[in-house]
N, C-alpha and C positions, 0 to 999 in steps of 0.2 A: 081791383087794386090798381091805383094810379101811381106810375113811377115816372119821374122826369118832367112833370108838369112845371112850367116856368112862368105861368101867368098868375097874377094876383086876382083871386076870385072876387075880392071886394073893391077892386080898383074901379074908378069912374073916369069918364072922359074928362080930360082937363079942359079948362076954358069953357065950361058949360056944355061940353060935348059937341061943339060946333067948330068947324075949321074957320080960321081967320078970314073975314070978308064974306062968309056965306050968308045968303039972304035968309031972314027968319021964315020958318015954315018949310024950307027946302031941305032935302036929305044930303048932307055933305059927304064927300069921299073920305073913307076912313084913313087914318094915319097909320100906314103899315110899318113905320119905323119904331112904334112903341106898342107895348102889350095892350090888348083890348079885353074888356070883361067878357066872360062866356055868354052872358045874356045878349050881347051885341053881335055874336057870331051866328052864321047861318046854322039852323037846326039840322037840316038835311043836306046830304051831299049835292042833291039837285039844286039847292038854293045858292050854292057857292058860285062866285063869278071871279073874273080876273081882278075886279076892283074890290071884292070882298071875299077873299079866299079863306080857307081853313089854315091855321098854322100846322106845321108838321106834327107837333105834339098832340094836337086834337085828333088828327087822322090816326096817329099811332095808338092813342087811347081808345078810339072807337074800334080799331082792329082788336085791341086787347079785350075790350068788353064783349065783342062778338065771339072771339075765340074762347073766352071763358065760359060761354054757354054751350060749347061743344061737349058731348058726352065723353067719358073716359073710354079707352079702347086698349085692346091687346094688339101689338104689332110684332112682326118677326123679321129677322134679318141676320146679317153676319157682322160681328164687331170688326171694324177696320182700324179704329183708334180707340184707346182707352187710357184715361188718366185718373188714377185713384191715389196719387201721392199725397194730397192734402186730406188729413183726417176729417171724416164726416161729409165729404163731398166726392162725387164721381162725375166724370164727363166722358161721354162716349160718342163715337160716330158709328151709326149702324147703316149698313148698305143692304139694299134689296137683293134677294137671292138670284134674281133673273134680270133686272134692269139696272142700268148704271145710274141709280138714284140713291142718295143717302140723306140721313137726317141726324141732327144733333140731339142727343139725349143727355139730360142731367138729372141728378137726384141727390138727396141728402140722407144723413142718418142711416136708417135701416137699409135703404136702397144702396147707399154707398158701401156699407159693410158687405152686402151680398155681392155687389159688382166687383169688389176687390178680389174675388176668387176666380174671375174670368180673365181670359187672355185674348190677345188679338187673333182673329180667325175663328173664334167660337161662334156658333149659331145659337141665337137666343130668342126667347119671346119676352116682351116687356109690357107691363101694364102701366098706364099713366094717362095724362091729359095733355092736350096741346096748350101751348102758352106763347104769348108774344112778349119779348123783351122790349119794353117801350123805348128805352134809351137808344136802341138801334133799329127798332121795328123789325126784329128778327124772330122768325118762328122757330120754336124748339118744342121738345117733348119732355115733360117732367115725369120721370118714372117713379113708381112706388113699389114695384115688384119686378124681379128679373129671374128667368129660369133658363137653363141650358137645354138645347134640343140637338140631338145628333152629335157627330164627332167633329163637325167644323168645315164642311164644304171644301173651299179652295185650299185651305191649309192642309186638310187631309190628303187632297190630291197631290199637293206639292210634296208632302212627306212621303207618299207612296212613290212618286217619281224619284225623289232623292234616294230612297233605299234601292230602287232599281238601278239607277246610274252608279251609285256607290258599289253595288255588286259587280258591275262591269269594270270597275277600276278607274272610272273617269276622274275620281277625286283623289287618287293615290298621290302621295308626296313624290314618288319616283317620276311622275309625269311632269312635275313643276320645272319650269325653265328659269334659270337665274336671270335677273334683269341686267342689262349692260351698265357698266359703271359710269360711262360717259357717252350717253346717246347723242347722236348728231341729228336724228330726225324722229319725231314722235307722231304717230298716227292717233288722231282723236276722233272718237265717235260720240256725238251728242246731238241734241235737238238744235235746230237753227235759232240763233239769237238767244240761246239759253244762258242763264247765269252760270251754269256749270262750265260752259266754254270759256267765259271770261275769267272764272276762278282759276282754271287750269292754265290758260295761256299767260295770265298776269303773273301768277306765282312761279311758273317755270321761267319766264323771262327775268324775273327778279333774282332767281337763284342761279340760272345758267343761261345767260343772254345769247350764246352762240347757237342754241338749238333751233331747228326748223320744225314747222308743223305741217302735217297734211291732214286736214279736217274733212271728215265725211259727216254730213248732216243726215239724221234719220229720225223717224218717229220713235219716241221713247215711252209711249203708252198707247193702248188701244190695239185694235186688230192688226194694224199695219206695223206695229212695233217689231214682232219676231222676224218677219222676212227682211225688214230693213236692217236690223242689227246683224243678221246672218250674212247678208250680202256685203255689209260694210266690213265685217271682220274678215271675210274671204278676200275682199278687194285689197285691204291694207296688208294682209298676210302675204299676198302675192307680190307686193311692191318691195323690191330688193333694197330700196333706200330707207324703208321704215325699220327702225331699230327696236321700238317698243310701241305697243298699242294700249290706249286708255279708253275704256268704255265708261262714260260719265253721265250721270243724271242727278238732279237735285232731289230733295226729299219729296215725299208724297204719301198718300194713303196706301194701305196694303194692296188694294186692287189696282192702283196706278202702276205699281212695280211688278205686276204679275207677268208682264211680257218678258222680263229678264229671268224668269223661272221656266220659260218654255223649253221643251226638250230639244228642239232644233237649235235654239240659241246656246244651250249648255253644251251640246255636242260640237257646235262650231267653235266655241271657246276652247273646249278640250282638244280639238284637232288643230288648233292654231299653233304653227311652228314658232312664229314670232312671240316673244314674251308679252303676255297680256295682263293688264291691271284692271280690275273692276272697281269702280267708284260710284256705286249706286246708292242714292239716298243719304241718310245720316248714320250715325254710329249704331243706333238700335235697329235700323232696317237691315233685312237680309233677303237675298235671292239665291237661286241655285247657281247662277253664273259666278257668284263669289267663291263657291266651292271648286268650280272648274278652272277658274283663272289662276295664273301663276302667282298672283299677289292680290290681296284684297285691301283696298284703302277705305277708310271710314267715310270720307267725303271727297269730292273732287279736289279740294285744296290739299287734302292729305295725299292724294295721288300725285299731285305736282311735286310735293316734297319728297316723295319716295322714288320717283323715276329719275330725278336729276340731283346731282350733288349741289351743295351751296358753294358758290364761287368764293365767298369770304372764308368759309371753312377750308376750302382747297388751298387758297393762298396761305392760310395759317399753317396748314400741313406742310406746304412747300417751304415756308419760312422756318418752321421748326426743323424740317429735314436739313435745310441748308445750315442752320445754326448747329445742329448736331454733327453734320459732316465737318464743318469747320472746327468744332471742338475736338472731334476725333482725329482729324488731320493734324491739328495743333498738338494734341497729346502725343500722337505718333511721332511727329517731328521732335518734340521735346524729349521723348523717350530715346529716340535715336541719337540726339545730341548728347544726352547724358551717357549713353552707351559709348559713343566715340570719345567723350571726355574721360570716361572711365578707362578705356583702352589707352588713351594718350597719357594718362597719369600712372599707368602701371609701371613698376620698376623695370620690367622687361624692355620697355621703350625708353624710359628716362635713363636707366643704367643697364644697357644691353648685356654687359659682362656678367651681371648677376645671374643671367640664364645659364652661364657656364660654371658657376660656383658649385652647384650640387654635383656636376660631373667631375669637376676638379677635385672636390672632396672625395668622391668615390675613387678616382684614380690614385690620389694620395694615400687613402686608406688601403687600397689594393697593393700599392707599392710597399707600404709599411708592412703589410701582412706577408708580401712576397719576400721582403728582406729578412723578416723574422723567420719565415719558413725555411729560406735557403740557409740562413745561419744555423738553424737547428739541424738541417740535413748535413751541412759541412761538419758541424761539431760531432754529430753522430758518426759520420764517416771517418773523421779523424781519430775518434776514440777507437773505432773498430780497427783502423789501420795500426794504431799504436799497440793495441792488444795483439794483433797478428804479428806485428814486427817484433814484439817482445817474445812471442812464442817462437817465431822463426829464429830470432837471435839466440834463444836458449837452446834451440835444437841444432844450430849450425855448427860445422867443424871448427870454425874460427873460434867459437866460444871455448871449445875444448883446448885449442892451441893456446888461447889466452890464459888458460889455467896451468900452463907449463907443459902440456903434452906436445908431441911432434908426430908428423905423418911421414913414415918411411916408405919410399917408393923404389922399385927396381929401375933399371935403366930404361926398360920398355914402358915405364909409367905405371906399372902395376903396384898396388899398395900391398906392403908386406904386413901380414898379421900373425906370421908364425916364423920363429927364428930358425927353424929347421929347413926353411926354404932358401936360406942364404948360404952361399958357398964362399970360401975365402977368395978374395980378389974381385968379388962383384962390386960394381959401382952402385952406390946408393945415394939417394937424394932425400934429405931430411928437411921437411917444411916445418918451420918454427912459427911462433906467434908473429915474429917479425923477421922476415928474410928466409932464405933457403941455403942449406949447407950441403956440400957434396963430399962424400966420404967413400972409402973403399973398405970392404969387409976383410977381417983377418982370418 
């Protein structure tokens, strides 16, 4: 199958096939700026020269023709990337179980349906044929059958380590340290000249320009990755100026990120006293350091947004707070003014004597009640006196005298009540209603 051929198979050399000015019978130099017919190209690679080379498409097609003759084969390895989102097609990256070598595998229809059941980390055997994509002269493997073997090598080991460390409490929420709200110095662990470094530094400076960085470069994949990351974490954690640490790496294949699931790296992250943010890979990537870190960011850019506030948002918060403060102070002042005005307009201040009116009414009422009460007492006493006076008057000797009676007394003042007690010649005193009469008894 020929794909991407751009030469006209029926084209002929223009101008009779000779270069301008060429002598008849001599072989002219080919014009490399225009397509040439295939029959004028060298048949074998050994026949090519600098003056008469093969176009890239011819070499790619020859590669394709040679690879197409290869027999079908079964291959085994571990899935590090898989994409089955498009119906009817599947694209996989399969890594060798022992060597750091991978190959692209694609397939359609039945193969794609079968591949959709697999996940990253699964170990599989795949049947298919090698193929060259002529457009880019890229070797791939076209699968027609896929089967699972075992439980998945590296992924199984990572899951076992995850369960072990979780049992020790390294991933507990109680161990998480909150990030500082306004960090002054950020420790950044990343690869030298990595895009992740630029993403973090640029986005942090855009959001919070006053922050400083202490950057430690380290290997982020391969055998040197775990010891470098461990040493970098401990170094920045021991620095009193560092407020928060970011471990950043761009995306990559599953095996490229395996260093961040190393037990030593995870334990160093869990033991870190300084707040630590993991920003490894992309949204779908995961490593064990993400579980031990105090905060996981989906990407290095996301980490930059999470460790520092946005200066524009902070200014907006300050403006809103100042506006609310002014509104509340103004409302408080207005309330106090209304309160003072209310006090000033009260009758107790505009007409102070009105405060005495209730008391004056009380006193007047009390005086009226007192006068009435005293009058009643006096009237009752007067009536009693009159009654007693009448009784005394009725019982007094004067009343008897007033009725024409007289009181006869001897000279010694004794009252005579028996005529036998009077002897002739005794002087007697007669008390009448009015006046006293002296007489002598016969």
